[in-house]
VEXDRENSE-603378 format. One record per residue (C-alpha): residue in three letters; y, x, z. Coordinates in steps of 0.1 Angstrom, whole numbers, padded with zeros to 4 digits, always signed. Layout:
ALAYXZ
...
***
This chain:
MET+1154+1100+1215
ASP+1184+1114+1196
TYR+1219+1103+1207
ILE+1234+1072+1190
ASP+1270+1075+1200
LYS+1282+1081+1164
ILE+1259+1068+1137
VAL+1270+1069+1101
LEU+1251+1051+1074
TRP+1251+1067+1040
GLY+1245+1039+1015
THR+1259+1004+1012
GLY+1233+0989+0988
MET+1203+0968+0997
ILE+1187+0996+1018
GLY+1219+1004+1036
LYS+1224+0967+1045
ARG+1188+0964+1057
ILE+1192+0994+1080
TYR+1225+0981+1092
ASN+1208+0948+1101
ASN+1180+0967+1119
LEU+1206+0985+1140
LYS+1225+0953+1146
PHE+1193+0936+1159
MET+1192+0964+1185
ASN+1229+0959+1194
ILE+1239+0992+1177
THR+1270+0993+1155
PRO+1275+1023+1132
ALA+1308+1041+1133
TYR+1313+1036+1095
PHE+1295+1037+1062
VAL+1299+1063+1035
ASP+1292+1058+0998
ASN+1297+1077+0965
ASN+1311+1046+0949
ALA+1349+1049+0951
GLU+1354+1012+0944
LYS+1340+1004+0978
TYR+1364+1026+0998
GLY+1385+1007+1023
THR+1363+0976+1022
TYR+1339+0964+1050
ILE+1304+0953+1057
ASP+1310+0929+1085
THR+1335+0949+1106
VAL+1323+0983+1096
LEU+1345+1003+1072
ILE+1332+1020+1040
CYS+1346+1055+1036
PRO+1342+1084+1011
PRO+1317+1111+1020
ASP+1345+1136+1027
LYS+1352+1118+1059
LEU+1321+1134+1073
GLY+1340+1167+1072
GLN+1359+1154+1102
ASP+1328+1143+1120
LYS+1303+1171+1114
ASP+1285+1162+1146
ALA+1278+1126+1135
LEU+1242+1114+1131
VAL+1240+1107+1094
LEU+1212+1082+1084
ILE+1206+1083+1047
ALA+1202+1046+1038
CYS+1197+1048+1001
ASN+1170+1059+0976
ASP+1172+1097+0979
ARG+1139+1108+0964
ASP+1155+1139+0948
MET+1173+1148+0981
SER+1207+1149+0963
VAL+1225+1129+0990
TYR+1209+1151+1017
ARG+1222+1182+1000
GLN+1256+1166+0996
ALA+1258+1160+1033
VAL+1249+1196+1039
GLU+1276+1208+1016
ILE+1302+1187+1034
GLY+1292+1206+1065
VAL+1273+1181+1086
ILE+1250+1197+1111
THR+1216+1199+1093
GLU+1197+1187+1123
ASN+1218+1155+1123
ILE+1210+1145+1088
TYR+1181+1121+1085
SER+1164+1118+1052
ALA+1156+1083+1039
PHE+1120+1085+1053
LYS+1132+1099+1086
THR+1158+1072+1089
ASN+1131+1046+1089
ALA+1113+1066+1116
PHE+1145+1067+1136
ILE+1148+1029+1135
ALA+1112+1025+1144
GLY+1115+1050+1172
LEU+1145+1032+1187
ALA+1126+0999+1185
ILE+1096+1013+1203
GLU+1116+1031+1230
ARG+1136+1000+1237
ASN+1105+0977+1235
ILE+1125+0953+1215
PHE+1096+0928+1212
ASP+1091+0928+1250
ILE+1054+0935+1249
ASN+1041+0956+1279
SER+1003+0954+1276
CYS+0974+0943+1254
ARG+0937+0940+1256
ILE+0914+0961+1235
ASN+0878+0961+1223
LYS+0863+0996+1224
LYS+0843+0989+1193
ASN+0871+0977+1171
VAL+0887+1002+1148
GLY+0916+0995+1123
ILE+0921+1017+1093
ASP+0953+1015+1074
LEU+0953+1015+1035
GLN+0989+1009+1028
ASN+0984+1013+0991
GLY+0955+0989+0991
ALA+0921+0999+0978
ALA+0935+1024+0953
LEU+0914+1050+0935
GLY+0927+1079+0955
GLY+0913+1106+0978
VAL+0924+1092+1011
GLU+0912+1057+1002
THR+0878+1071+0992
TRP+0875+1092+1023
SER+0887+1064+1046
LEU+0862+1039+1032
GLY+0834+1065+1035
GLN+0843+1070+1072
ALA+0845+1033+1077
LYS+0809+1029+1065
LYS+0798+1056+1089
LEU+0816+1039+1118
ASN+0801+1006+1109
SER+0766+1020+1109
SER+0773+1034+1144
GLY+0781+0999+1157
TYR+0819+0998+1153
ASN+0837+0968+1139
VAL+0860+0982+1112
GLY+0890+0963+1100
ILE+0907+0975+1067
LEU+0945+0971+1070
LEU+0956+0965+1034
GLY+0992+0970+1024
ASN+0987+0952+0990
ASP+0961+0936+0968
ASN+0952+0967+0949
ALA+0915+0966+0943
GLN+0905+0997+0923
ILE+0877+1005+0948
GLU+0853+0979+0960
ILE+0854+0973+0998
ASN+0822+0967+1016
ASN+0820+0930+1025
VAL+0810+0939+1061
PHE+0846+0951+1067
ASP+0872+0926+1079
ARG+0903+0927+1058
LYS+0938+0922+1072
HIS+0968+0920+1049
MET+0996+0939+1065
HIS+1033+0931+1059
ASN+1051+0956+1036
SER+1086+0942+1030
LYS+1103+0975+1037
ASP+1122+0960+1065
VAL+1112+0982+1094
ILE+1118+0958+1123
GLU+1103+0927+1105
ASP+1072+0946+1093
MET+1066+0962+1128
LYS+1069+0928+1144
ASN+1044+0911+1120
ASN+1019+0940+1119
LEU+1020+0946+1156
LYS+1009+0910+1161
ILE+0978+0916+1139
LEU+0969+0947+1158
ILE+0972+0929+1192
ASP+0952+0899+1179
GLU+0924+0922+1167
GLY+0924+0943+1199
TYR+0917+0976+1181
SER+0908+1005+1204
THR+0916+1030+1176
VAL+0941+1027+1147
VAL+0942+1051+1118
SER+0975+1056+1099
SER+0971+1070+1064
PHE+1007+1067+1053
ALA+1041+1075+1069
GLY+1053+1039+1066
THR+1057+1006+1083
ASN+1020+1003+1092
MET+1022+1036+1110
PHE+1053+1025+1129
ALA+1034+0994+1141
ASN+1005+1016+1151
CYS+1029+1038+1171
TYR+1043+1007+1189
TYR+1008+0996+1196
LYS+1000+1030+1212
LYS+1032+1027+1233
ILE+1021+0994+1249
ASN+0986+1006+1258
LYS+0980+1043+1265
ASP+0942+1039+1261
ILE+0946+1031+1224
ARG+0937+1061+1202
HIS+0962+1066+1173
ILE+0950+1089+1145
MET+0972+1100+1117
VAL+0958+1113+1083
ILE+0980+1135+1062
HIS+0968+1137+1026
ASN+1001+1145+1009
ASP+1021+1177+1007
GLU+1055+1161+1009
LEU+1084+1169+1032
ALA+1088+1133+1042
TYR+1053+1132+1057
TYR+1059+1163+1079
GLU+1093+1150+1090
VAL+1081+1116+1100
VAL+1048+1126+1116
ALA+1064+1153+1137
TYR+1092+1129+1147
MET+1067+1103+1159
GLN+1041+1126+1174
ARG+1045+1113+1209
TYR+1027+1082+1197
ILE+1000+1101+1178
ASP+0968+1114+1195
TYR+0954+1134+1166
CYS+0964+1143+1131
ILE+0937+1148+1105
VAL+0949+1171+1076
ILE+0931+1179+1044
SER+0942+1214+1037
SER+0952+1246+1055
LYS+0987+1244+1039
ILE+0993+1210+1053
LYS+0984+1223+1088
SER+1007+1253+1085
GLU+1036+1231+1073
LEU+1031+1205+1100
ILE+1032+1232+1127
GLU+1064+1245+1111
TYR+1079+1210+1118
GLY+1069+1212+1154
PHE+1037+1192+1156
ASN+1014+1202+1184
THR+0987+1225+1168
LYS+0961+1213+1194
LYS+0963+1178+1180
ILE+0956+1189+1144
VAL+0921+1185+1129
VAL+0915+1202+1095
ILE+0888+1187+1072
ASN+0875+1197+1037
TRP+0861+1174+1012
ASN+0823+1176+1013
ILE+0811+1171+0977
PRO+0774+1176+0967
VAL+0770+1205+0944
ASP+0748+1205+0913
GLU+0717+1226+0916
LYS+0716+1234+0879
GLU+0739+1262+0868
ARG+0762+1259+0838
SER+0754+1271+0803
VAL+0782+1279+0779
ASN+0778+1276+0742
GLU+0800+1301+0724
ASN+0801+1280+0692
ASN+0813+1248+0708
PRO+0849+1239+0716
ILE+0860+1245+0752
ARG+0860+1212+0770
ILE+0890+1206+0793
GLY+0889+1177+0817
TYR+0916+1158+0837
ALA+0911+1129+0861
GLY+0939+1111+0878
ARG+0971+1090+0872
ILE+0987+1096+0838
THR+1022+1100+0850
LYS+1052+1123+0848
THR+1061+1120+0885
GLN+1040+1143+0907
LYS+1012+1147+0881
ARG+1037+1162+0856
LEU+1017+1153+0825
ASP+1050+1155+0805
TYR+1041+1192+0804
LEU+1009+1184+0784
PRO+1026+1181+0750
LEU+1041+1216+0755
ILE+1007+1229+0765
LEU+0990+1213+0735
GLU+1016+1226+0711
TYR+1010+1261+0725
LEU+0972+1258+0721
GLU+0976+1245+0686
ASN+0999+1273+0676
LYS+0974+1298+0689
GLY+0945+1282+0670
ALA+0926+1273+0702
ASP+0893+1255+0698
TYR+0892+1228+0725
ILE+0886+1191+0734
PHE+0907+1176+0761
GLU+0893+1145+0778
MET+0915+1125+0803
ALA+0903+1098+0827
GLY+0929+1075+0842
ILE+0959+1053+0834
GLY+0996+1053+0844
ASP+1031+1048+0832
TYR+1030+1078+0809
PHE+0998+1066+0792
ASN+1013+1049+0762
GLU+1039+1076+0755
LEU+1012+1103+0757
SER+0990+1082+0734
ASP+1018+1080+0708
TYR+1023+1118+0710
ILE+0986+1123+0703
LYS+0986+1100+0673
GLU+1019+1114+0659
ASN+1005+1149+0660
ASN+0970+1141+0647
LEU+0953+1151+0678
ASN+0931+1121+0682
GLU+0898+1141+0678
LYS+0909+1168+0702
VAL+0927+1148+0730
ILE+0908+1118+0741
LEU+0923+1092+0765
LEU+0895+1074+0782
GLY+0915+1051+0805
ILE+0898+1040+0838
VAL+0864+1057+0843
ASP+0841+1041+0869
LYS+0838+1063+0900
LYS+0800+1063+0895
GLN+0804+1080+0861
MET+0828+1108+0873
HIS+0800+1132+0880
ASP+0787+1129+0844
PHE+0823+1133+0832
TRP+0827+1166+0851
ARG+0793+1179+0840
LYS+0805+1177+0804
GLN+0837+1197+0811
ASP+0841+1235+0811
VAL+0875+1234+0828
TYR+0892+1212+0855
PHE+0929+1209+0847
SER+0959+1199+0869
CYS+0996+1205+0866
SER+1008+1185+0896
ASP+1040+1192+0915
TRP+1023+1184+0947
GLU+0989+1172+0961
GLY+0973+1167+0994
HIS+0939+1181+0986
SER+0925+1167+0954
ILE+0890+1152+0957
SER+0889+1153+0919
GLN+0894+1190+0920
CYS+0864+1194+0944
GLU+0843+1171+0922
GLY+0851+1192+0892
ILE+0842+1225+0908
ALA+0810+1211+0924
ALA+0799+1200+0889
GLY+0807+1235+0875
ALA+0841+1230+0858
VAL+0864+1260+0862
PRO+0898+1250+0878
VAL+0931+1258+0861
VAL+0957+1243+0885
THR+0991+1247+0900
ASP+0996+1261+0935
VAL+0997+1229+0954
SER+0981+1220+0988
GLY+0944+1224+0987
ALA+0943+1249+0958
GLU+0938+1280+0979
ASP+0912+1261+1001
ASP+0889+1256+0970
ILE+0898+1284+0946
SER+0899+1322+0947
ASP+0924+1330+0920
GLY+0908+1351+0892
ILE+0873+1347+0907
THR+0865+1310+0908
GLY+0894+1298+0887
TYR+0931+1302+0882
ILE+0961+1291+0903
VAL+0996+1293+0887
PRO+1030+1286+0901
VAL+1041+1249+0902
GLY+1061+1241+0871
ASP+1049+1270+0851
TRP+1033+1252+0821
GLU+1033+1283+0799
LYS+1011+1301+0824
LEU+0987+1272+0825
ALA+0985+1272+0787
GLU+0979+1310+0787
ARG+0950+1306+0812
LEU+0935+1279+0791
LEU+0938+1300+0759
TYR+0922+1329+0777
LEU+0892+1308+0787
CYS+0889+1296+0751
HIS+0884+1332+0740
ASN+0863+1343+0769
ARG+0834+1320+0774
LYS+0815+1344+0797
THR+0844+1342+0821
ILE+0838+1304+0822
LYS+0802+1309+0831
ASP+0809+1336+0858
MET+0837+1315+0874
SER+0816+1283+0872
ASP+0788+1300+0891
ALA+0811+1315+0917
GLY+0829+1283+0923
MET+0797+1263+0928
LYS+0784+1290+0951
LYS+0816+1288+0972
MET+0813+1250+0974
ARG+0776+1252+0985
GLU+0785+1276+1013
ARG+0813+1253+1025
ASN+0790+1223+1024
ASN+0765+1241+1047
GLU+0789+1231+1074
SER+0783+1195+1067
GLU+0813+1171+1073
LYS+0808+1153+1105
ASN+0819+1117+1111
VAL+0853+1129+1121
LEU+0867+1095+1130
GLU+0838+1086+1152
GLU+0843+1118+1172
LEU+0880+1112+1176
CYS+0874+1075+1185
HIS+0856+1087+1216
***
């Protein structure tokens, strides 16, 4: 564990006070707080002084724990600019891992052993039964485990119920208050009571930390991590906690490479691909019909970057493109996008379908000529695989999973993240080159069939052994 002689907390708001209380619970007192709010300088939280960030220039070897919302990493960059040793700056996500790691190492709950049942498996769904790739895959694996005689518990982080959970699975509602110590304590009790022999972590959060503690108190427990998101925070946290992780399942070659870069043991990494049944019937393309472009996922600006779509639509309109754009999903950008469509008289060309039942998605993709995505990041989109398997030609950004499924210029197009104009150009090209759609569609379906020949095994069952 990293030294704790001089801990500095960056942030004095709710998060900062919560981290401070976590440290206090373990009899650790930070040297001081720093904050960007000048009105707080010279004041105290308990007996700990609040200082300006510049003070870190005198303590460049301090361990700086970012204890505030720093999604855009601006505070992290500020600490670097001040001159703090990079290795000593812990991102907001890694700060939680630091707290959890200390708690585990010190065995703060004084638990030294627990009994396990070799047939009991707990699978973490921190976001609840959301309509996402990892949730779909996890529940599919759970069904396979159940049919092999395992007792599967679904560890839900909230009441989200977009996907139906088989009634044969036991449901446990995990604590998700964001207080690392409190959540670890409550969730650890659930794990011990259930006696899971294998626990699966799908998110780098408080459920994972409880699973790590659970592994610490019984070495026979199998702790499996699933990384489905190409985010810095995931790599940081998983690598930091790897001593308590037996295997890490990753869903793309990019994630594997990045995880190794962060120091995770390559021998503990298992790469899987989504195994999606491919249509036997090849596509036909009617030259006289509008090109059909499909999107399926959350309608959001964050990550999915659908704020690029008005720019892309304007480009296509100015070029006289003949298209129909169908979008399945909802999100916090839905209403704003709907207003844009109405204001620009695009109602007949851009169709917002809202939530589409999972059972209907194959038919949705069969109607589309193109699979579209402009995400800033992904893990490995199941929707992308479903689209290709149904014959839709992918036009996507260069996120994790893109190169696993797509040969650029042969089975689809991959463009740099954020380059909305290049996306628009590729769409326009396909509007005017229908034979390319047919050729790419056939090539993409062929590639998916070849990959499916190595049928996905029940990965979790193998690792449970």
